VEXMIDREN-269474 format. One line per 10 residues: number of its first residue (from 0); their letters; for each residue x, y negated, z negated of C-alpha. Coordinates in nm, 2 decimals, padded with zeros to 4 digits. Layout:
VEXMIDREN-269474
NUM	A	X,Y,Z ~ ...
This chain:
VEXMIDREN-269474
0	XXXXXXXXXX	02.85,02.14,-10.02 ~ 02.69,01.83,-09.87 ~ 02.37,01.64,-09.86 ~ 02.23,01.41,-09.58 ~ 02.11,01.07,-09.69 ~ 01.89,00.87,-09.46 ~ 01.84,00.50,-09.56 ~ 01.56,00.31,-09.40 ~ 01.50,-00.06,-09.34 ~ 01.73,-00.30,-09.51
10	XXXXXXXXXX	01.91,-00.01,-09.69 ~ 02.09,00.06,-09.37 ~ 02.28,-00.26,-09.41 ~ 02.46,-00.11,-09.71 ~ 02.60,00.18,-09.50 ~ 02.71,-00.03,-09.19 ~ 02.39,00.04,-09.00 ~ 02.43,00.42,-09.01 ~ 02.11,00.62,-08.98 ~ 02.25,00.91,-09.18
20	XXXXXXXXXX	02.53,00.95,-09.43 ~ 02.68,01.28,-09.56 ~ 02.77,01.29,-09.93 ~ 02.89,01.56,-10.17 ~ 02.62,01.76,-10.36 ~ 02.63,01.79,-10.74 ~ 02.56,01.42,-10.82 ~ 02.24,01.25,-10.90 ~ 02.07,01.02,-10.66 ~ 02.15,00.73,-10.88
30	XXXXXXXXXX	02.52,00.82,-10.87 ~ 02.50,00.86,-10.49 ~ 02.35,00.51,-10.46 ~ 02.63,00.37,-10.67 ~ 02.90,00.54,-10.46 ~ 02.75,00.37,-10.15 ~ 02.71,00.03,-10.32 ~ 02.33,00.04,-10.29 ~ 02.17,-00.13,-10.60 ~ 01.93,00.12,-10.75
40	XXXXXXXXXX	01.66,-00.14,-10.80 ~ 01.62,-00.21,-10.43 ~ 01.52,00.15,-10.37 ~ 01.15,00.19,-10.41 ~ 01.10,00.55,-10.30 ~ 01.32,00.86,-10.29 ~ 01.21,01.16,-10.09 ~ 01.41,01.48,-10.11 ~ 01.32,01.77,-09.87 ~ 00.98,01.60,-09.81
50	XXXXXXXXXX	00.90,01.57,-10.18 ~ 00.91,01.25,-10.39 ~ 01.19,01.26,-10.66 ~ 01.32,01.02,-10.92 ~ 01.67,00.88,-10.91 ~ 01.79,01.13,-11.17 ~ 01.73,01.42,-10.94 ~ 02.05,01.63,-10.91 ~ 02.14,01.67,-10.54 ~ 02.18,02.03,-10.41
60	XXXXXXXXXX	02.37,02.15,-10.11 ~ 02.16,02.10,-09.79 ~ 01.93,01.84,-09.94 ~ 01.79,01.58,-09.70 ~ 01.73,01.25,-09.88 ~ 01.52,00.97,-09.74 ~ 01.54,00.63,-09.91 ~ 01.29,00.35,-09.87 ~ 01.35,-00.01,-09.98 ~ 01.14,-00.24,-10.19
70	XXXX	00.92,-00.45,-09.96 ~ 00.87,-00.81,-10.06 ~ 00.65,-01.07,-09.92 ~ 00.55,-01.42,-09.99
């Protein structure tokens, strides 16, 4: 049982530039982020199977997760 996680932008730097990472299902998005060393507060948007979800969403087998980073400016 796995999910596919797709980090975008600066978030790729946390997974060695990979465009996609496979993780086990049965954990929350927040737990998945922690396992990858991605700080939860730098993730602004989580989309699972083309629907926005919060970080407490429980990942199911086959889920496709897209992560968008916080964008800053100055």
